[in-house]
Structure formats: C-alpha cells, structure tokens
N, C-alpha and C positions, 0 to 999 in steps of 0.2 A: 198300716196299707203297706204291702210289700211293692217293691218298682216289680216291676217286668220281669221275669230271669233271664240271662244272656242264653243267646242257643245253644253255648255249649253247656248249659247244665236244664235244657231243655233237654237235649238228646239222652243225655246222663240218665237223666230220668228214664226216657222212654227205654233206653233198652234194658237200665236197673227193671223199671217195673214187666214188663217184654217178656226178659228172663225168667224175672219171681211168676207170673201171669203162665207161662209156660208148663212152670212146674207143678203150677197149682191146678192146671186145666190135665197134668197126667195122675195129680194127687187123686182129682174127682170120681176121672174113668175109673180107677183102683178100686175106689171108695165100693162107685157101683158093683163090682164084682165083687166086694165084701161083705156087703148089705145082707147079701142070703146065708153070710155066717154068725150077721146081731142075735145079739139073745134077747129075751122074752125083754118085757117089759115092767115086769112083778121078782122080787126074792122068792122059793121057797116057800112053799103056802099059801103063796100069793101075799106077801109082805109086801111091805110100801117101803120101796128105797127112792132114797136122792142119790145121785150118781158124779162121779167126779172123777180128776186125772193130775196125779203129782209122777213125777222120777224116781220112786220109793226101791230102794234095792233093802232087802230082804237080808241079802248075807252082811254086805258092810252097813245095813245101821243098826246103829244102838238099842238095844231097852235102856240104857242112862238117860231119861229123859232131861235126868237134871244137871248135864249138860248138854244142850240143843244143838249144838253144831258134832251134824251127825246121826241125833240119836232119829228112830223112823217119826215119820211125819211130822216130827216138830218144828221142817222148817216148810210147810206150807198151811194155808189158809182150816185145813180141815183138823189142824189140832187141838183147837177150842172147843171139840166136840167129844175129845176124850179126858182132856188137861187143862182142867179151866183154869182162867184166870180171875181175880176179887173181883172184875169186870171190865166193862166197855167204858171208851172212852170218844166221846160224839165230838166228832170234831170242829163243828159246826155250831152247837151253844157250848163249848167249854166245858162241858157237867158231864159225871160219868152216872152208867149205867149196873146200876152193883150185880154181881153174879154168886161169886163166892164167898165173899162178904156181905155183907149186913152193911156198914160204914165204916165210915171212919171221918176224923178230926184230931183238930191241932190243940194242942193244950203249952201255951210255950213254944218251947225247940220241942219237943214229943207229937212226934203221931200216934196215935193208939189204935188203931184196926180191928175190927169185930166182926168175927165166922157170923154166917147164918147157924143158927141151932138145928141142930136134927138129919147133918148132915153127916155122909157114909161114904163112902171106898168101895170100888167095884167087886174088892172081894168082903166087906161086908163089916168091916170094922168103923168105928166111929173117927170121923176128921175134928179134928181139935185143935187148940193153940198148943198141944205140944206138935203137932206136925210143921205149922203155920211156925214156929216161933226155929224148929231145926233146918224149914228150907230157906228161911232167911239167915243163918249164921251159914249153909253152908254159900249163901249166894254175895255175904261180905265177904268170904273167905275166897271164891270165884271171880267174881264181876271184875271185870281193870281197874285199876286206878282212876282212868279219866273217864269212863264215869259217870253217869247221873246216878243219885240213887244213894244205893248202898253202899258205894268208897263212902261218904257221908254219916253213915249210921257210927256212932261212940257208943252208943248203950242197946241193948236188949234186953224186953223185962215183960212174963208171962203173968197176965191181970188174975187172968180166971180162964176155966177153961173154951174158951173162945175171945181171950182178945187176949193183944202185945202191944208192947210200947217200946217204942223204936224212938231214942233220944240224940237227934244230932248237934251240932257245937255250933255251927252259922245255917238252920236253912236258908230256899230263898222258893219263892214262888216256883209250883208246880213239881218238886222235887218229889212227892213221891208219888210221882206216875207210874215209876218203875215196880215201884215197892207193891202198889196196887194189879198195877200189870203182872206181876209175876205167878207163874207156875207153882203149885205148892203143890209137895212130891209126898209120896205114903209112907207114914213112921216102920211102917210094917215092912217096907227095903230098905227105907235109907236111914234107920235107927240109930246103926254103927256112927257112921258116917256126922249124921247128926248131932249124936252127946261131944262124939270128939270136937266138931266145928263150934259147938255149941263154950264148949271148954276154954278153945284158945280164943276166941272171941270178945270170953269173958275175962281172959287173960293179956289181953290188948295184943295180942299176934292180929294183923295186917298182912295186905299186896307187898311182898317182897322180902318178908322177914322167912329166915331156913324154912322153924315150921311152917308157914304158910305154903312154899313150895315142894315142902316134903307129904304133908296133905294133900293137895290138890295131885298131882302126881300117881299118888294110890286113885285117889278119885273120875279122875279118868281112865283106870283103867277095870271099876266095875264095870261088872258086864251083869247085871241082874237078870233074867229069864222072862218075864212079862212086865207087862206095864198094867202100874194098877192105878185104876181109873178115876175120877171126880165127876166127870162131866156128865150129860145124859148117852153118851154110846163107851161100848170098849169094846176092844178085838177082840175078836172067836178065830181059836185056835185052830180050829177044823175047818175056818176057811180065807189061812192064809195063802198065797202064791207068789210064783214071780211075777204073773199078772195082775193079779188084785190082793184089794188087801177087802174085807165087808168087819163094818164097826155094828156090834147089834145096840139094841135097847142097852141101856143100862139103868134099869129099876134102881138101886141103891144109889144113883147119880145124882148132881145138880137138874134138876124139868127131867127128870130121866121117866117122869110119868107125863108132862104135856107136849112132849115134843110129837109130830103126826105123822111124820118118818118114825119104822122100826128097824132099818136098816141103813145104813152108811157105804155104798159101795166107793173105794179109790182103785179107777185102775189105773198100771203102770206105764203113760208114757212122757216122754220130752215135746217140744213144742209141736215139731212134725207130726207125729206121733197124735198128740192131744188133738189137733187139729181136723186129722180122718175118724178120731171117734166122735167129735161135735157131725161132722158131716153124717157119718150115719147114726147118727140120736140116741148116743150109746151112753154121752154121757150129757148131760142136763144142765153142768155149771166148771167152765174151766180158768184158772187164773193162768196159765202157760200162754207165753207169748208166741201167737199168729203171724206168721208175717203176712204182707200187702196180699201173695197169691190167695193167702186160704180165708182172708177176710172178705175179697169176691167171691170166692169160692161159697163161703158160704151164706151166702146172701140166697142165693137157689134151696136151702132147706129148709122145710112145712119147718114151722114152728119157732124160728132164731132168733131172735132177739140180740139188743148187745146191753146186758149192764155196763155200765160204766162207774167208778171208782173216782175218787179226784188223788191227783195228781200233787206229789210236794217237794218235788225236786226232778229234775231236767239234766243234760247232759251239756256239754261244752267243752273249752279249751280250758287246758291248764296247762301253766308256763313252766317252766324252769325258769328265772331269772340270772340265775347262776352262770345259766351254760353259754344264753345267747345274751348280753350286756345290750344290745342294741331294744331291746325289750323293756326294760326300765322307762323307758319312753313313751310316757302314757297315748301317744300320737301316734307310733307303730302298732301297737292295742288297738285302738282303735279306726285303723287304719284298715290292719288284719280282718278285724273285724264286719267293715262296711263289701270287705270282698264275698262276704255268703248271704248267699240267700237261703234264709233257715228254712223257707216254705217248702224250699225244691226239699232240702238236707234234709228237713222232716218228715215228708211226704215220704223218698226214697224209703229213711229206716224204718221208720213204722209204720206206712197205710194210716190208717185213720187215729189210730195210737197216740195221737202227739195232738199240744199245744203249742201255737207261736208265743215267742214273748215280746212284751208290747213295753213293758219298762227297762230293763235291764236295772232289778233293785238288786238283786243280790237273794232277794227272797219270790216266789214263784206268781206271779200277778196276784192271784185267786188269796195269797194271805197281805201281798203288799195293799191290795184293797180294801182289805183288812185291816189297817192300823192308818193309813193315808185317804187323804181327800183326793174326789176329783183333780180341783184345784192346783193341791200336792203333788199330785204327779201328773200333771199335764207339762210339769217345768222339767222330768225326767229326759233325759236326752232315749232317743229311741233312734241304734246302729243298723238297719234296716239295709240290705246291698246297694250299693251308691259307689260303682269305682271313679267317680269323679272326686268325688270326695278319698276318696283313699287313695288317689295319685298326691291332693292338694295335702294332705297330713302326712305322707313321705315323704315330698318335694321341703316339706316347713321342717321336716327332722334329719335334715339333707342329705336325704336319701337322692343317687339318680336314676334314671332310666337311660342302659345304654346298648343297643342293638337285641332291644328288648331283653332284656335282663337287669330288675332293681339291681343295684350296688349299695354298700351303706356307706356310711360318713368317710371311713376310713380305706373306702375304693371296692374293699371287696363282695363279690356277689353273695346276694342275701338266699339262704337257703336255711332249711327247715327239714327236720325228722320229727312226723307223729304217729306216735301209735295206738291202734286201736287195742281190741282183746280178741283174742283168734277164738268164737264159738259164740261170742257176742253181737249175732247180727246187726244190731241196727249200731253199735257201738264201730261196726268194721265197716259199715259201709258210710260213718259218720264221716270215719279218716280217710276213706280215699275218694267221698267228696269233695274234702277241704283242701285232700293233694290239688287234684283237679281242676280247682277253681282259683288255688294260687297257683300253681301253675302256669295256666291260663293266664294270667296278670304280669306272668315274668320273673312269680318269687318261687323262686325253685323250691321244691319238699313232695318226698319222699313217702309215702306211708309206709307203714306195718304192722303187725300184729303179733304181741306178744302174748304167752301163754299164757291156761284161764287160772291158769293153780294158784298164779297171788301176784296177780299185777298191783296189790293193795303195796305187797315187797316193792315195787320194782316203782312205785309215786315215792312211797315216801322217803325209796335210800335217793332221788335225785335224780334216777338213771335215766332218764330220757329227757329231750327239746321240747319238745310238744307234743301232749298227754290228750285222748278223749275221755272225760272224764266227768263225774257228775259233778253240781253243783242244787245248792238248798239243801234240805233237810228232810228227809221221810219222816228217819227216826224218832225223832225230839218233834214235838208239834209244838212247843216252845216258838215263838218265832226268830229267837238269841240261836236258835241250833242250827240253822240255814248259815247263819255271818261265823261258828263255829267252826261249819263246813269249808264257807271258800275262802277264810283265812289260817284256821288256825290247827286244822287235821294233818293236813301232809306239808307243817311249816316248822319244824321243830327250833330249828335255828342248831342244833348240832352238829356234829360234826357227819357221824354217823349213818343222820336219819338226815338231811338237810330239806328232802322234797321239795317245795316250791323256791323255798331263799326270799319269799317273797318282806323284803325292808318290813313293816309293820307299823315304825313310825313313821306317817307318811303326810303328806303337807296337800291339804288339801282347798280347791278354791273356794269355797265359800263356808268350810266348817274353819280351815289353817291345818296346825298342828296336831295331831291325833295321835293319841297310843292304843289302837286298833284294841289291841287284847285287853287293855285295861277299860275302852267303849263296850266290848262283849261283855267283858264280866258286870261292869253297871247296866245296861240289861237284861244280864240274868236274874241280877240282885235286886233288882230295883223293887221299893218296896209299896211301889202303889200304881195299877194299872199305868196312870199320866208322866208317872216315872219314868215306865219302863217302855213307851212309843214312843217319847224325844232323842232317846235312848237311838231305839231299832228307828227311825226319822232321819237321823245323823248317822248310825252306819249306811243304812238304804242310797242318800245319798251321795255318802264316799263311793262304795260300791259302782253306781253311777257313772260320776265324773272322772271315777279310777281304774276302770274297770278292769281289774287284776286279773282272771279270767273271762273270756264269751261262754254267757250261754246260747245257745243254739236253737235245742226243742224242748219243751216242757215235756212231761211225762201224762198220756191220759192213758189213763187204764180203762180198757174196752176190753169186758173177761164175756166170752161168747158162751148165750146161755138157747137153751131148747124148750119151748112151754109148751104143752101138752099131751107127752107122753108118760113122764111119772111126775112130773110138779105143775102145778094148775097155772100157774104166773108167779112174775116176778114183777115186786112192783116197782111202777114208772120211776115216784116220786119218793124215795124212802127218808126216813127223817133223819138218819143217819149216814144220810147218801153222797155223804164232803170224807168217812170216814176215809182214812188208811189204806189196802185194798189189803195186805199183808201180814195188819197189826190190830186192827176194831173194822175185821172183813159186815159190812152189812147184809148181807146173805147170810153171812153164816150165824147173825144175831138174830135174824127174822127163823131162820130154821130152830133153834134153840130158845126160842121166844115162841117158836108154837106158831107163828104168822105167816108161814109157809108152807102151801096146803100142799096135798099131795092130787093126785088127779082119781077121781073115783068112780 
C-alpha cells in the first residue's frame, strides 16, 4: 500500500493530467472532423484486412533485413508476419511453439536445429539448411560479443538439407533462445555474403578481427531492392506508400494458406497519430504508446478494448557513484527512494499503462513471484513514499537540514541533476516529477532531457549524475538477465565507459561479501533449476538490501484494439498472454495460427 501523496504531488498530477486531457479533447474533435475521410472496412475486392500502425519511413528504412536496425518494419511487431523466426517462446510456460523449425535438441555441447520440410520463400525457391547455416554464419560475425547465443558458437555444420549443428564450448541453459528466435534470410538475396561468412567463421574469424570488421562494413551497406519473405504475408510493391504498407497473402510461406486475413495493412503513424487512427477505428490493434489523454479518449470508441501484454522491465533511477560519492551510502539511496510517490509518478507518466513496484527485487514482481515464495518475499523491504523515514535515514547518514535545504556531512548543499530523454514522454515526465519531489523536500534537483539519438552512449560514458533508466530486462526472459541489466550493462569499469561506477564487490547485511558479477554468472550457468533459483534469490535479496538503483514503476503494456470492424474479437485470456509484446506478441501469434478471426 502507498501512503497518501503530499499536496504538491497531487497538484502536479492534476496539472499534468489536465494538460494531457486538454490535448486529448482537441484530438477527439479533430478525429470527428476526419472521420468522414475514413476508409472502408476491407481491402480491394473485398479482401479481409487486419490493420495496424507503425512509424516507418520508406526512404530511410533499408530492405537489408539481416541488419535489423533500420530495416523496413523489422522493429515492429509485424515482422513475424513476413520474416519468420524458428519459433515463438511462451513466457508463462517456458516452452516453444515452433514455427519455421520442426524442433531443436541438445546432443552434449551441440545444438541441432531442424527445419520443417517443404518450406518455400516468396520468390518460389526452397527454404533449406543452406539458408539457415548462412544466416547463422552472418549472425556470428554481426552480433555483439556481449550478446547471448551466437557469440558463443564455436562450430557450424550442415547435417542434411533440413538440419544444422551448432557447437558450443560451454553452453548454459537457454543459450539457444537467440538461435531459435533468429530470422533466417533468403539465400537468393544473401548467398554472396552467406558463403563468405561461412568461410570466415570456419577459419576462426570472430568479432573484433580485421576480417570481421571488413565484412560487416560491407554488409551494413548492402541494399537489396526487395524483401524475400518466409511468413504468411509478403510486401506488395504496388501498395506501398509513405502513408501505408500492404502485406498480401504469401501462399508459399509458412501458414500462408491457413491465416484468415487476406491482407495486413500497416499505417504510418507515431504515438499521437496512431492514437487518432484508433479513435477513427482505422486501426484494429496498435503497439504504439498512447498518452494518458488518448487512453481516456479511447473509452468512448465503439468496439474498443485493451489487449494487455506483460511487462518485464520498468523505469527508475540509475546513479553515477563516481560523480556523487555520497550515493555510496545505502541510507542515502533508500532515503531518496522514500521521497517518491511511485503510484502518482507512474500514473502521470503512463496513465493506465504501468504497474507499481512491490518487492524491489531487481526483477519485476511477476518474475519474483515465479522464483520465490510469498513467505520469502514478505521479508523484502518496501520503499514506498515515507518522508519521515527519509528524514531518519538522512540524519543517520550525517546530513543536516538548514534553512529548508539538506546539506551533506561535509557541509555542502546536496544537489543533483537528473536526465530524462527528449521525446520519451514517460521518461520526461518521470524526471520532472522526481525533480519536484526532491526539491520540495529540500534536496536541490534539476531535470533536463538529453537527445534521443544516443542516450545509451551518455549512460555508458557516465555523463550524468542521476539518470531515468530502465531496470529489469525485457530482452532476456531468463531471470539473470534482469541483474545483468541492473548491475553490469552500464558498469564496465573501464576508463572510457565507466557508466554507473558501482562496485560489484558488495557487503550485504544478510549475504556477506559477494562478487555480484560472479553470482550473476553462477545464476546464468547453473546446471539445475534449484541451483539457479538459489543464486537468483541471493541476487534479489542483495538488490533489495542495497538498492543500487531505484525502481519507480513497471511497464504494463496496454495495446488499444478495436473489435467488430475488421476483427471479430481479441481473446481475453490468451495462453501466451505473458509473452513480451515486441518479441513474442500473442496477437501476432494468434493471427499466424489462424485463431484471430475476421468479421464475416
């Protein structure tokens, strides 16, 4: 339970919400004016359409889908419709729904992956182990060395027309996930690079070698004219414009004859434009982020419903311990946390699309409850809004309050700059609310936003005092990925990229002296689930006791959807509802499997 927020936070919340609602009201009026221009419910010739939205750019987006960043629709949820992965991961059951792959199995340190027989590309060519092994070789050279999966592959071997063996030196549980999730690309497009990559990998070339650098420099410049597709849909060049892209049925592709929609239309739109398209009922489903005002406006749209996707990360505060030495005192970090009414901050930043933080375990609460009992979690400290407790902690740490301003033990006034990211609305609003909360308590704070083109470089370089930053990990479903994110990602220890400068050799009140990096490695490589959970529990306890960063809110992904126009209905409780929205989207999975039905 959170305490009643102070008046200044309530007033701040009202100001932000009223400002947002005002914008939403204007947008709703605009929607009414535009609705007369809305298109029909189906495609040309009565084709059954499923419609979505994504902020693509036909001119700047490449067709080199082997390089995901910047490739057309490859950063959207619609990618699985035209360029399939080997399988979808069920995040609730921790099992695979295989797609292009018929299956995978371990033979000692070797992973054998096998394609479904009879698969074809949209250009009519066969999809075989040659496509697969060449795609894997390119990935070994392309994927960053700190990633999980391809960087650890020591050998590649084609076993037959459908199977490939990947040899690992020291595999660990779930190392195969990125292999199974990899998007195989067509040999008809990439054979020249694929054959070169196979030769380089076979001769021992890896990331950082001169030959690898030369290969990648050429590869990222490769610009094919079309995307050869493996999924149930493919691009229709005649129906591609700056306003929308139409994917048509790919009879040659996986599930091409079983999907129930003839076309998938992706409208161009950013967060604001996508919200208008939902209100116009031009879009059946959107994964763009609506503002609090847009969320409110959706409630009056006929057929509207929320489709919820679980969140595996959240937004919080990351500290630079080298820039502000007083933050090394855990009492200070805890005090700063107790000054934040996280429910109010989450509501203002995300509207309904957030969850609070109960356990402060470094993992999102959903995952903490999967690996720990309620009795174990009952012992975790909750850092809810409590200014009296903050006062006790700061005074205990030697801080003093003079003339309404808190001073450090050396007599200097405490002050912090907190950075958000320009254009990331939830980060901007979180930063401004932290600024107001700390200032109101007497801790000087100034919020500013860094450009959105490279906040990761700023975080990694340690060019900040306090940063609004993610915690948890939506990329790696294995629990240890959250601790890699929290402790290691921006904490290299080298002079050029010190990041947080957090000392990984910690002294935990209950766990004693621990090397956190070693403990994360132990959790990652544990041979049994029991051993893994034991290491993870220790990491969660350490995070809760030491609070190396402050979790504020958790992402709750609410995707607006419209029923009754083109889509009959969206399942209220899908078996894969715990899937991460952008990696294993259960709506897209339903579409591929033929479970999502059009209005008849």
